[in-house]
DSSP file (Angstrom, degrees, kcal/mol; ACC not computed):
  #  RESIDUE AA STRUCTURE BP1 BP2  ACC     N-H-->O    O-->H-N    N-H-->O    O-->H-N    TCO  KAPPA ALPHA  PHI   PSI    X-CA   Y-CA   Z-CA
    1    1 A M              0   0    0      0, 0.0    25,-0.0     0, 0.0    40,-0.0   0.000 360.0 360.0 360.0 131.8   37.7   58.0   70.0
    2    2 A P    >   -     0   0    0      0, 0.0     3,-1.4     0, 0.0     0, 0.0  -0.319 360.0-124.4 -61.0 144.4   41.1   56.4   69.6
    3    3 A E  T 3  S+     0   0    0      1,-0.3     0, 0.0     3,-0.0     0, 0.0   0.742 100.8  71.9 -61.9 -26.8   41.1   52.6   69.3
    4    4 A K  T 3  S+     0   0    0      2,-0.1     2,-0.3   114,-0.0    -1,-0.3   0.554  82.5  85.4 -75.1  -5.1   43.5   52.0   72.2
    5    5 A Y  S <  S-     0   0    0     -3,-1.4     2,-0.4   111,-0.0   113,-0.1  -0.725  73.6-132.3 -98.8 147.8   40.9   53.0   74.9
    6    6 A R  E     -A  117   0A   0    111,-0.9   111,-3.6    -2,-0.3     2,-0.4  -0.791  22.6-160.0 -96.5 137.7   38.4   50.7   76.4
    7    7 A A  E     -A  116   0A   0     -2,-0.4     2,-0.5   109,-0.2   109,-0.2  -0.934   9.5-155.3-123.7 144.2   34.8   51.9   76.7
    8    8 A T  E     -A  115   0A   0    107,-2.8   107,-2.9    -2,-0.4     2,-0.4  -0.972  25.8-122.1-116.7 126.7   31.9   50.8   78.8
    9    9 A L  E     +A  114   0A   0     -2,-0.5   105,-0.3   105,-0.2     3,-0.1  -0.524  32.8 170.4 -71.0 123.1   28.4   51.4   77.6
   10   10 A L  E     -     0   0A   0    103,-3.1     2,-1.4    -2,-0.4   104,-0.2   0.704  25.1-157.5 -97.3 -30.1   26.3   53.5   80.1
   11   11 A G  E     +A  113   0A   0    102,-2.0   102,-1.8     2,-0.1     2,-0.2  -0.636  61.3  31.8  91.5 -80.5   23.4   54.0   77.6
   12   12 A T  S >  S-     0   0    0     -2,-1.4     3,-1.2   100,-0.1    99,-0.1  -0.693  78.8-115.3-113.4 164.5   21.7   57.1   79.0
   13   13 A T  G >  S+     0   0    0      1,-0.2     3,-1.6    -2,-0.2     4,-0.3   0.625 104.8  79.8 -72.3 -12.5   22.9   60.2   80.7
   14   14 A R  G >  S+     0   0    0      1,-0.3     3,-0.7     2,-0.1    -1,-0.2   0.796  88.0  58.0 -63.0 -25.8   20.9   59.2   83.8
   15   15 A K  G X  S+     0   0    0     -3,-1.2     3,-1.2     1,-0.2     4,-0.4   0.465  79.2  91.5 -84.3  -1.0   23.7   56.9   84.7
   16   16 A L  G X  S+     0   0    0     -3,-1.6     3,-1.6     1,-0.3    -1,-0.2   0.857  77.6  62.2 -60.7 -35.2   26.3   59.7   84.7
   17   17 A D  G <  S+     0   0    0     -3,-0.7    -1,-0.3    -4,-0.3    -2,-0.1   0.731  96.3  59.6 -65.4 -20.8   25.7   60.2   88.5
   18   18 A S  G <  S+     0   0    0     -3,-1.2     2,-0.6    -4,-0.1    -1,-0.3   0.614  82.0  97.7 -82.5 -11.1   27.0   56.6   89.1
   19   19 A V    <   +     0   0    0     -3,-1.6    63,-0.2    -4,-0.4     3,-0.1  -0.686  44.6 171.1 -81.4 118.2   30.4   57.4   87.6
   20   20 A K        +     0   0    0     -2,-0.6     2,-0.3     1,-0.2    -1,-0.2   0.761  60.6  33.6 -99.2 -30.4   32.8   58.3   90.4
   21   21 A T  S    S+     0   0    0     60,-0.1    59,-0.2    59,-0.1    -1,-0.2  -0.942  95.5  33.2-129.2 151.0   36.1   58.4   88.6
   22   22 A G        -     0   0    0     57,-1.0    60,-0.6    -2,-0.3    57,-0.2   0.254  48.6-145.0  86.9 148.8   37.2   59.5   85.2
   23   23 A S        +     0   0    0     55,-1.6    20,-3.1    58,-0.2     2,-0.5   0.137  58.6 113.4-135.6  19.3   35.9   62.2   82.9
   24   24 A L  E     +B   42   0A   0     54,-0.5    92,-2.5    92,-0.5     2,-0.3  -0.842  37.6 166.5 -99.8 129.3   36.3   60.8   79.4
   25   25 A F  E     -BC  41 115A   0     16,-2.3    16,-2.9    -2,-0.5     2,-0.3  -0.976  20.7-164.4-141.2 151.9   33.1   60.0   77.5
   26   26 A S  E     +BC  40 114A   0     88,-2.1    88,-3.2    -2,-0.3     2,-0.3  -0.979  23.2 150.5-132.5 146.2   32.1   59.1   73.9
   27   27 A F  E     -     0   0A   0     12,-1.5     2,-0.5    -2,-0.3    85,-0.2  -0.980  47.1 -96.4-163.3 168.3   28.5   59.2   72.5
   28   28 A L  E     - C   0 111A   0     83,-3.0    83,-2.6    -2,-0.3     2,-0.5  -0.839  37.5-160.5 -92.7 133.9   26.4   59.7   69.4
   29   29 A Y  E     - C   0 110A   0      8,-2.8     2,-0.7    -2,-0.5    81,-0.2  -0.965  10.4-174.8-124.2 119.8   25.1   63.3   69.2
   30   30 A N        +     0   0    0     79,-2.3     2,-0.3    -2,-0.5     3,-0.1  -0.818  30.2 131.0-117.5  89.3   22.1   64.1   67.1
   31   31 A A    >   -     0   0    0     -2,-0.7     3,-1.4     1,-0.1    -2,-0.1  -0.972  61.7-120.5-136.0 152.6   21.4   67.8   67.0
   32   32 A R  T 3  S+     0   0    0     -2,-0.3    -1,-0.1     1,-0.3     0, 0.0   0.877 115.2  40.6 -59.0 -38.8   20.8   70.2   64.1
   33   33 A A  T 3  S+     0   0    0     -3,-0.1    -1,-0.3     2,-0.0     2,-0.2   0.255  84.4 133.5 -95.3  12.3   23.8   72.4   65.0
   34   34 A A    <   -     0   0    0     -3,-1.4    -5,-0.0     1,-0.2     0, 0.0  -0.441  35.3-172.1 -68.9 131.1   26.1   69.5   65.8
   35   35 A T  S    S+     0   0    0      1,-0.3    -1,-0.2    -2,-0.2    -3,-0.0   0.648  80.0  35.5 -94.3 -18.9   29.6   69.8   64.3
   36   36 A D        -     0   0    0      1,-0.1    -1,-0.3    -7,-0.0    -7,-0.1  -0.943  63.1-164.9-136.7 112.9   30.7   66.3   65.4
   37   37 A P  S    S+     0   0    0      0, 0.0    -8,-2.8     0, 0.0    -1,-0.1   0.639  90.6  37.6 -74.1 -12.1   28.1   63.5   65.4
   38   38 A N  S    S-     0   0    0    -10,-0.2   -10,-0.2     2,-0.0     2,-0.0  -0.542  82.6-173.3-136.2  69.7   30.4   61.2   67.6
   39   39 A P        -     0   0    0      0, 0.0   -12,-1.5     0, 0.0     2,-0.5  -0.320  17.0-157.6 -70.1 147.3   32.2   63.4   70.1
   40   40 A F  E     +B   26   0A   0    -14,-0.2    22,-3.1     2,-0.0    23,-0.6  -0.976  34.0 177.6-119.0 109.6   34.9   62.1   72.4
   41   41 A I  E     -BD  25  61A   0    -16,-2.9   -16,-2.3    -2,-0.5     2,-0.6  -0.745  44.0-134.1-122.3 158.9   35.0   64.5   75.3
   42   42 A I  E     -BD  24  60A   0     18,-1.9    18,-2.1    -2,-0.3     2,-0.4  -0.974  40.7-135.2 -99.1 115.1   36.5   65.4   78.7
   43   43 A M  E     - D   0  59A   0    -20,-3.1    40,-0.4    -2,-0.6    16,-0.3  -0.614  25.7-178.8 -79.1 124.8   33.3   66.2   80.7
   44   44 A V        +     0   0    0     14,-2.1    39,-0.4    -2,-0.4     2,-0.3   0.776  64.7  29.2 -94.4 -31.9   33.8   69.4   82.7
   45   45 A S  S    S-     0   0    0     13,-1.5    13,-0.2    37,-0.1    -1,-0.2  -0.927  75.6-119.2-130.1 154.3   30.5   69.6   84.5
   46   46 A R        -     0   0    0     -2,-0.3    12,-0.3     1,-0.2    10,-0.1  -0.221  61.5 -62.4 -72.8 176.2   27.8   67.2   85.7
   47   47 A R        -     0   0    0    -34,-0.1     2,-0.3    10,-0.1    10,-0.2  -0.364  62.0-174.6 -60.9 141.4   24.3   67.4   84.3
   48   48 A W  E     -E   56   0A   0      8,-2.8     8,-3.0    -3,-0.1     2,-0.5  -0.981  21.9-125.2-140.5 153.3   22.6   70.7   85.0
   49   49 A K  E     -E   55   0A   0     -2,-0.3     6,-0.2     6,-0.2     2,-0.1  -0.845  23.0-148.9-102.8 130.3   19.1   72.1   84.4
   50   50 A A    >   -     0   0    0      4,-2.9     3,-1.8    -2,-0.5    -1,-0.0  -0.429  30.8-104.0 -91.0 167.9   18.7   75.4   82.6
   51   51 A K  T 3  S+     0   0    0      1,-0.3    -1,-0.1    -2,-0.1    -2,-0.0   0.781 120.2  62.6 -62.2 -27.0   15.9   77.9   83.0
   52   52 A N  T 3  S-     0   0    0      2,-0.1    -1,-0.3     1,-0.1     3,-0.1   0.489 119.9-109.4 -78.6  -0.7   14.3   76.7   79.8
   53   53 A G  S <  S+     0   0    0     -3,-1.8    -2,-0.1     1,-0.3     2,-0.1   0.294  77.5 129.4  92.7  -9.6   13.8   73.3   81.5
   54   54 A G        -     0   0    0     -5,-0.1    -4,-2.9     1,-0.0     2,-0.4  -0.406  53.6-132.9 -76.8 155.0   16.4   71.5   79.4
   55   55 A T  E     +E   49   0A   0     -6,-0.2    52,-2.3    -2,-0.1    53,-0.4  -0.930  33.5 166.8-111.8 134.6   19.2   69.4   80.9
   56   56 A Y  E     -EF  48 106A   0     -8,-3.0    -8,-2.8    -2,-0.4     2,-0.3  -0.841  22.5-158.1-137.4 167.8   22.8   69.9   79.7
   57   57 A F  E     - F   0 105A   0     48,-1.7    48,-3.1    -2,-0.3     2,-0.3  -0.967  18.5-130.7-144.9 159.7   26.4   69.1   80.4
   58   58 A N  E     + F   0 104A   0     -2,-0.3   -14,-2.1   -12,-0.3   -13,-1.5  -0.843  32.3 152.3-112.9 146.5   29.6   70.8   79.3
   59   59 A G  E     -DF  43 103A   0     44,-2.2    44,-2.9    -2,-0.3     2,-0.6  -0.987  42.6-111.6-162.6 165.7   32.7   69.2   77.9
   60   60 A V  E     -DF  42 102A   0    -18,-2.1   -18,-1.9    -2,-0.3     2,-0.7  -0.932  33.3-131.6-105.2 121.8   35.7   69.7   75.6
   61   61 A N  E >   -D   41   0A   0     40,-0.6     3,-1.1    -2,-0.6   -20,-0.2  -0.638  15.5-165.3 -77.5 112.7   35.6   67.7   72.4
   62   62 A L  G >  S+     0   0    0    -22,-3.1     3,-1.2    -2,-0.7    -1,-0.2   0.685  80.8  73.5 -72.7 -19.2   39.0   66.0   72.1
   63   63 A N  G 3  S+     0   0    0    -23,-0.6    -1,-0.2     1,-0.2   -22,-0.1   0.760  91.8  57.9 -65.0 -23.6   38.3   65.2   68.4
   64   64 A D  G <  S+     0   0    0     -3,-1.1    -1,-0.2    35,-0.1     2,-0.2   0.591  95.6  85.0 -81.0 -11.3   38.9   68.8   67.6
   65   65 A L  S <  S-     0   0    0     -3,-1.2    -3,-0.0    -4,-0.2    35,-0.0  -0.508  89.0 -95.1 -98.1 159.3   42.4   68.9   69.0
   66   66 A H     >  -     0   0    0     -2,-0.2     4,-2.7     1,-0.1     3,-0.3  -0.422  42.9-114.4 -62.0 142.9   45.8   68.0   67.7
   67   67 A P  H  > S+     0   0    0      0, 0.0     4,-2.5     0, 0.0     5,-0.2   0.842 115.5  50.5 -54.8 -37.6   46.7   64.4   68.7
   68   68 A K  H  > S+     0   0    0      2,-0.2     4,-2.1     1,-0.2     5,-0.1   0.909 112.0  47.1 -67.9 -39.9   49.6   65.4   71.0
   69   69 A T  H  > S+     0   0    0     -3,-0.3     4,-2.5     2,-0.2    -1,-0.2   0.909 111.8  52.0 -64.8 -41.7   47.4   68.0   72.8
   70   70 A R  H  X S+     0   0    0     -4,-2.7     4,-2.4     1,-0.2    -2,-0.2   0.938 110.1  47.3 -59.3 -49.3   44.6   65.3   73.1
   71   71 A E  H  X S+     0   0    0     -4,-2.5     4,-2.3     1,-0.2    -1,-0.2   0.881 111.2  52.0 -62.1 -38.9   47.0   62.8   74.7
   72   72 A F  H  X S+     0   0    0     -4,-2.1     4,-2.3     2,-0.2    -1,-0.2   0.935 110.9  46.8 -63.0 -46.3   48.4   65.4   77.1
   73   73 A L  H  X>S+     0   0    0     -4,-2.5     4,-3.1     2,-0.2     5,-0.6   0.885 111.6  51.4 -64.4 -38.5   44.9   66.3   78.2
   74   74 A I  H  X5S+     0   0    0     -4,-2.4     4,-1.7     1,-0.2     5,-0.3   0.922 113.1  45.1 -63.9 -43.3   43.9   62.7   78.7
   75   75 A A  H  <5S+     0   0    0     -4,-2.3     4,-0.2    -5,-0.2    -2,-0.2   0.878 119.5  42.2 -66.1 -37.2   47.0   62.0   80.8
   76   76 A E  H  <5S+     0   0    0     -4,-2.3    -2,-0.2    -5,-0.2    -3,-0.2   0.901 135.7   8.4 -78.0 -43.2   46.5   65.2   82.8
   77   77 A F  H ><5S+     0   0    0     -4,-3.1     3,-1.1    -5,-0.2    -3,-0.2   0.531  97.6  95.9-119.9 -10.4   42.7   65.1   83.4
   78   78 A G  T 3<<S+     0   0    0     -4,-1.7   -55,-1.6    -5,-0.6   -54,-0.5   0.791  90.5  43.1 -59.9 -33.5   41.3   61.8   82.2
   79   79 A D  T 3  S+     0   0    0     -5,-0.3   -57,-1.0   -57,-0.2    -1,-0.3   0.591  93.0 100.5 -88.8 -10.8   41.4   60.0   85.6
   80   80 A L  S <  S-     0   0    0     -3,-1.1     3,-0.1   -59,-0.2     5,-0.1  -0.441  81.1-103.7 -76.0 148.0   40.0   62.9   87.6
   81   81 A P    >   -     0   0    0      0, 0.0     3,-1.9     0, 0.0     4,-0.2  -0.338  44.9 -89.2 -68.3 152.2   36.3   62.9   88.5
   82   82 A V  T 3  S+     0   0    0    -60,-0.6   -38,-0.2     1,-0.3   -37,-0.1  -0.375 114.5  23.1 -58.9 134.1   33.9   65.1   86.6
   83   83 A G  T 3  S+     0   0    0    -40,-0.4    -1,-0.3   -39,-0.4   -39,-0.1   0.361  91.0 103.8  90.8  -5.2   33.6   68.5   88.2
   84   84 A S  S <  S+     0   0    0     -3,-1.9     2,-0.3     2,-0.0    -2,-0.1   0.502  86.8  31.1 -88.5  -2.6   37.0   68.4   90.0
   85   85 A F  S    S-     0   0    0    -41,-0.3    -2,-0.3    -4,-0.2     2,-0.2  -0.934  76.8-134.7-144.1 166.4   38.6   70.7   87.4
   86   86 A S     >  -     0   0    0     -2,-0.3     4,-1.5     1,-0.1     3,-0.2  -0.687  31.0-103.9-119.8 172.1   37.3   73.6   85.2
   87   87 A F  H  > S+     0   0    0      1,-0.2     4,-3.1    -2,-0.2     5,-0.2   0.836 120.4  62.4 -63.5 -31.4   37.6   74.7   81.6
   88   88 A T  H  > S+     0   0    0      1,-0.2     4,-2.5     2,-0.2    -1,-0.2   0.904 101.3  51.4 -60.4 -41.0   40.1   77.3   82.8
   89   89 A D  H  > S+     0   0    0     -3,-0.2     4,-1.9     2,-0.2    -1,-0.2   0.916 113.1  44.7 -60.2 -43.8   42.4   74.5   84.0
   90   90 A I  H  X S+     0   0    0     -4,-1.5     4,-1.9     2,-0.2    -2,-0.2   0.906 111.4  53.1 -67.4 -42.0   42.2   72.8   80.6
   91   91 A D  H  <>S+     0   0    0     -4,-3.1     5,-2.9     1,-0.2     6,-0.3   0.904 110.7  46.9 -60.9 -42.8   42.7   76.2   78.8
   92   92 A H  H ><5S+     0   0    0     -4,-2.5     3,-1.1     1,-0.2    -1,-0.2   0.892 110.1  53.5 -65.4 -39.2   45.8   76.8   80.8
   93   93 A A  H 3<5S+     0   0    0     -4,-1.9    -2,-0.2     1,-0.3    -1,-0.2   0.827 112.4  43.6 -66.6 -31.6   47.1   73.3   80.1
   94   94 A T  T 3<5S-     0   0    0     -4,-1.9     3,-0.3    -5,-0.1    -1,-0.3   0.350 112.0-119.2 -94.6   6.3   46.7   73.7   76.4
   95   95 A K  T < 5S-     0   0    0     -3,-1.1    -3,-0.2     1,-0.2    -2,-0.1   0.898  70.9 -56.9  55.5  43.2   48.2   77.2   76.4
   96   96 A S  S   <S-     0   0    0     -5,-2.9    -1,-0.2     1,-0.2    -4,-0.1   0.858  73.6-168.3  57.8  43.2   44.9   78.7   75.1
   97   97 A D    >   -     0   0    0     -3,-0.3     3,-1.7    -6,-0.3    -1,-0.2  -0.450  19.9-138.4 -57.7 123.9   44.8   76.5   71.9
   98   98 A P  T 3  S+     0   0    0      0, 0.0    -1,-0.2     0, 0.0    -2,-0.0   0.738 101.5  59.0 -64.0 -21.1   42.0   78.1   69.8
   99   99 A R  T 3  S+     0   0    0      1,-0.1     2,-1.0     2,-0.0   -35,-0.1   0.664  88.1  85.9 -78.2 -15.1   40.7   74.6   68.9
  100  100 A C    <   +     0   0    0     -3,-1.7     2,-0.3    -6,-0.1    -1,-0.1  -0.755  59.9 147.2 -89.4 102.7   40.1   73.8   72.5
  101  101 A C        -     0   0    0     -2,-1.0   -40,-0.6   -40,-0.2     2,-0.3  -0.975  48.1-110.4-138.2 153.0   36.7   75.2   73.4
  102  102 A I  E     -F   60   0A   0     -2,-0.3     2,-0.4   -42,-0.2   -42,-0.2  -0.583  32.1-162.9 -82.0 141.7   34.0   74.2   75.8
  103  103 A R  E     -F   59   0A   0    -44,-2.9   -44,-2.2    -2,-0.3     2,-0.5  -0.927  13.2-137.7-124.2 149.6   30.8   72.9   74.3
  104  104 A T  E     -F   58   0A   0     -2,-0.4     2,-0.5   -46,-0.2   -46,-0.2  -0.934  19.5-161.1-108.2 126.8   27.3   72.5   75.8
  105  105 A Y  E     -F   57   0A   0    -48,-3.1   -48,-1.7    -2,-0.5     2,-0.5  -0.920  13.9-136.6-113.2 131.0   25.5   69.2   75.0
  106  106 A N  E >   -F   56   0A   0     -2,-0.5     3,-1.8   -50,-0.2   -50,-0.2  -0.744  13.1-142.2 -83.3 125.3   21.7   68.8   75.4
  107  107 A V  G >  S+     0   0    0    -52,-2.3     3,-1.2    -2,-0.5   -94,-0.2   0.747  96.6  69.0 -64.2 -22.6   21.1   65.4   77.0
  108  108 A R  G 3  S+     0   0    0    -53,-0.4    -1,-0.3     1,-0.2   -52,-0.1   0.754 101.6  47.1 -65.2 -22.5   18.0   64.8   74.8
  109  109 A N  G <  S+     0   0    0     -3,-1.8   -79,-2.3   -80,-0.0     2,-0.4   0.358  90.2 102.8-100.8   4.4   20.4   64.5   71.8
  110  110 A V  E <   + C   0  29A   0     -3,-1.2     2,-0.3    -4,-0.2   -81,-0.2  -0.767  44.4 171.9 -94.0 130.8   22.8   62.1   73.4
  111  111 A R  E     + C   0  28A   0    -83,-2.6   -83,-3.0    -2,-0.4   -99,-0.1  -0.951  57.2  14.1-132.4 153.4   22.6   58.4   72.5
  112  112 A A  E    S-     0   0A   0     -2,-0.3     2,-0.3  -101,-0.2    -1,-0.2   0.910  75.9-161.7  50.8  55.4   24.9   55.4   73.2
  113  113 A L  E     -A   11   0A   0   -102,-1.8  -103,-3.1   -86,-0.2  -102,-2.0  -0.510   7.3-168.2 -70.2 129.7   26.8   57.1   76.0
  114  114 A H  E     -AC   9  26A   0    -88,-3.2   -88,-2.1    -2,-0.3     2,-0.5  -0.970  19.5-139.2-122.1 136.1   30.1   55.3   76.8
  115  115 A K  E     -AC   8  25A   0   -107,-2.9  -107,-2.8    -2,-0.4     2,-0.5  -0.843  25.9-145.6 -87.7 124.5   32.5   55.8   79.7
  116  116 A V  E     -A    7   0A   0    -92,-2.5   -92,-0.5    -2,-0.5     2,-0.4  -0.822   5.7-146.9-101.2 129.1   36.0   55.7   78.3
  117  117 A E  E      A    6   0A   0   -111,-3.6  -111,-0.9    -2,-0.5   -38,-0.1  -0.743 360.0 360.0 -94.9 138.9   38.8   54.1   80.5
  118  118 A V              0   0    0     -2,-0.4    -1,-0.1  -113,-0.1   -39,-0.1   0.450 360.0 360.0 -81.1 360.0   42.4   55.5   80.3
């Protein structure tokens, strides 16, 4: 997460439902297949329950993107509430940048969740 943003500790993903505005989050992610242990994401979906009983959420990891693309997405979508836009909207905004992909995060592997303010 860039230093210039202010973050508020939420702690657990149970507090996600209390967030009414903004879709930027940072957290520690501890999973075997994790490619980034400290993702900074634009959350695209609220928590959802899968058929296997696990709870997940989807987001685009901004750490994977070029800094100019990251800043553009933050300006465009950062203040919007979670669920008010889709990955298709983000994909169109980045002109289908191949580094911009949606990821699914298991809430069991999320620690130290922070709400990031623009």
